[in-house]
Each structure stands twice: as structure tokens, then as C-alpha cells.
C-alpha angles and dihedrals in degrees: 000000000000114000113206123205131194124207119198124196119212126224107150107244092005082074088080087075084060091048092056092049092049090052090057089050088054090051090052097042094237105185113225123187100190138008128204109193130184124199110315088003087068095039094054097029091065087073092068093066092040088052094226105151111201098007097119093051094042097057096037092053091045099049105023091108097039111110090216091065114047115346148124084249088063093045090053099046100035108021089241124095088205105057111239102208097036104041100034105031111021095041095041096045105028121011102042102003118215111233098241093167092058093043092053090046090060091063096194133130119278112178121192120200116224128172117229102219092206097055098027089225136121122254123194117215120195107214124192104182144007100266115146091259090056093042086057088055087056090048089052097051092053096040101121117208122258092013101057137058115243110262115235117219124170089344092305124108124229141184135183112331090220092071089079109014110021093164110025097197092130090053092051090051088050090051090059103250110164096201119033125193115192121198112199128188099206126073119252096265095051119119130171122245127216118254122265118259088253093050089047091052094050091049089051090051097044092049102031092134092058108055092167093056093048089050089051095049095048090049096046096097091055097046088046094052093044088052092051090053090053092048091052089049095050092042090053088052089050088240094127132019114231127195114190134165111283089218139013111292092222089208133126122236091249098033116180097185110104091199092057093049090050087050095053092047093049090050088055088050095051096041090050094050091050089052100041097091089053092045093053091052090049091052094051 
């Protein structure tokens, strides 16, 4: 039986493009056996298994300007630009509740990528519900360096999974998925650039106690670009199916403009609709 895997790139608010794509998947009953999500890809991708169409767009538009959600105020007062208590707990449990019951009922693999700061390597955690422990895993995958505290899980410290494995397509292949769909949040021509000398120096100073993490961060651009070339090659051979933005998203990572958030989501909707016929053929 064909095993279908879905790989979700991160990108903070660019992830609303992915949310739009996934909502079209829900509309078309696309069956996914396992998801591997990174950062915002994991945060917004969880709504696919909970079948909450439009949820990611809804709460981000509602709270994007709220200083309790994502703000410099939160960074100054808590050490995290994404507020732990409000963004991960109050929104999830009270203000726009995540349907944990539906997520559990799905009973499928949902892997979240996190970066171990001591080893400088990626770890892949399969979560089955939204318990506090698993919410901390989601916090870790989206803990952007320099503006987030490290997240401690089982006596180990973690940061953003994208630092080591931004697009875990190789991991999906290794896991044995027969058909793999990759949703990117950058257009085809995008490539990462290395940090400037000043930026590199700051990273080395900030994380001087974690040399393997520093190495991973400074090499990220090269690993990311190599992964993109591999994805393009696999796509050309029709071994994977890729959905990427048809144009530059023109949105900041921590965008506060509700209209831009809606625009990025709508582009995901439109791009996915245009690709749906080809996707269904690929999955046959």
C-alpha cells in the first residue's frame, strides 16, 4: 500500500502560505500518512490532522498586533519574541482551541524537527497530542535563534529545527514514504546567502558555549541551498511533488499587516488549486 508523506518548510509568517495549501488539501480529502514539519510548518501543519480549516489564518490575523502574542515587548519581558504563555498555551487551549480529540483520532505520524544545541544536530519527535510536553516540542521547533530562549526537553536544550534541517525531504525518503509532497515557502529562484562577518561574530559570541550549534547555524545557508538543488532534481524526475509560491511572498517573518497575512494565505489557496489535478495524478 502506498505510503504518502508530507514535508512542510517553516518560515514564520510565510507559513500562512502552507496553511492555505493545506486547507485546499482538506477540501480535496488528500490522504496523508505522515507529516514532517519544521517551525511554522509544524505549528500550522498540525491543523491538518485536527481538520481545522482556516484556524492558522484566523488566530494570526486576530492577534498579530497583540503585544502578548509576538512582539518586542514579549522579547524584553520574557526573553522570547513569541510569547510562551499567550501564543502557545492561551491561544491553543482557550482563545482558539486546538481540536486535540480530532488530532488524536487521526492516529497518524506527525514529526516535528528540533535542533539539539549541544550536538548541533536535528532530532525528529513524533507527537500524538497537544499535551504540555508536546507543546514544548512545538515551541522548540519555532524558537528562532537570537530572539528566543532555548527550550528544555528531557534535560536537553533545543532551538529552531530549521537551523539544521529546514526541508526534511531526505528524512522523509529515509522513513520509507513512497510518495512525498513538499510544500515550500520560497519561490523557485530563492537561495540563502551566508551571514556577514559581523553577523557571524555575533552568533559566535551569543552561542560560544555551543560550538556545534554555531557551526550548524553558519553552515545553514550551504545546507539549505544543497537541499533545494536536490529537491529540484527529485522533482524533475517526478520522484516527489513540490508546491512552492508562484511569486515572492513579500512578507516579513513577523508580519503585523493583516492584509498581507491574508494575501499570503490566498496565494497558497490559489497555487494549490492550480496544482490539484497534477497532485492527484501523482498520488495515483
